[in-house]
C-alpha positions as CSV (number, residue, x, y, z in Angstrom):
1,X,21.8,-17.1,-20.8
2,X,22.5,-13.5,-21.9
3,X,23.8,-11.5,-19.0
4,X,23.6,-8.2,-20.8
5,X,19.9,-7.4,-19.9
6,X,20.5,-8.2,-16.2
7,X,23.7,-6.1,-16.1
8,X,22.0,-3.2,-17.9
9,X,19.1,-3.4,-15.4
10,X,21.7,-3.1,-12.6
11,X,23.3,0.0,-14.0
12,X,26.1,-2.0,-15.7
13,X,27.5,-3.3,-12.4
14,X,27.1,-7.1,-12.0
15,X,29.3,-9.4,-9.9
16,X,28.4,-13.1,-10.0
17,X,29.4,-16.2,-8.1
18,X,28.5,-19.9,-8.7
19,X,29.3,-21.5,-5.3
20,X,27.5,-24.8,-6.2
21,X,26.1,-26.5,-9.2
22,X,22.6,-25.2,-8.7
23,X,23.2,-21.8,-7.2
24,X,24.1,-18.4,-8.8
25,X,24.6,-15.4,-6.5
26,X,25.0,-11.8,-7.7
27,X,25.3,-8.2,-6.5
28,X,24.6,-5.1,-8.5
29,X,27.4,-3.0,-7.0
30,X,31.1,-3.2,-6.9
31,X,31.9,-1.5,-3.6
32,X,34.4,-3.3,-1.3
33,X,31.7,-4.0,1.2
34,X,29.4,-5.6,-1.4
35,X,32.3,-7.7,-2.8
36,X,33.2,-8.8,0.7
37,X,29.6,-9.7,1.5
38,X,29.3,-11.8,-1.7
39,X,32.6,-13.5,-1.1
40,X,31.5,-14.4,2.5
41,X,28.1,-15.7,1.3
42,X,29.8,-17.7,-1.5
43,X,32.2,-19.4,1.0
44,X,29.3,-20.1,3.4
45,X,27.2,-21.8,0.7
46,X,30.2,-23.8,-0.6
47,X,31.1,-25.0,2.9
48,X,27.6,-26.6,3.3
49,X,27.2,-27.8,-0.2
50,X,27.5,-31.5,-1.2
51,X,28.5,-30.3,-4.7
52,X,30.7,-27.1,-4.3
53,X,31.7,-25.5,-7.6
54,X,33.7,-22.3,-7.4
55,X,34.6,-19.5,-5.0
56,X,35.6,-17.1,-7.8
57,X,33.7,-13.8,-8.1
58,X,33.3,-12.6,-11.7
59,X,32.6,-9.1,-12.9
60,X,30.6,-8.9,-16.1
61,X,31.7,-6.6,-18.9
62,X,30.2,-6.4,-22.4
63,X,33.4,-8.0,-23.7
64,X,34.0,-10.8,-21.2
65,X,33.9,-11.9,-17.6
66,X,36.7,-10.7,-15.4
67,X,37.9,-12.3,-12.1
68,X,37.4,-10.0,-9.1
69,X,40.5,-9.8,-7.0
């Protein structure tokens, strides 16, 4: 999947999480409140999942994915 069109449609701001093998979550803003909300949702999904994957949040850039700290 090319993430560039989705990121462009979101004004260049795209933060993604994959909390389980069949779920991808994202937000189109990089404010502390949006990141906190996505992080909380990611942990909630993982805690109920029979196949948790990752709690990492990744910020898309045209060059690479960067871990959100």
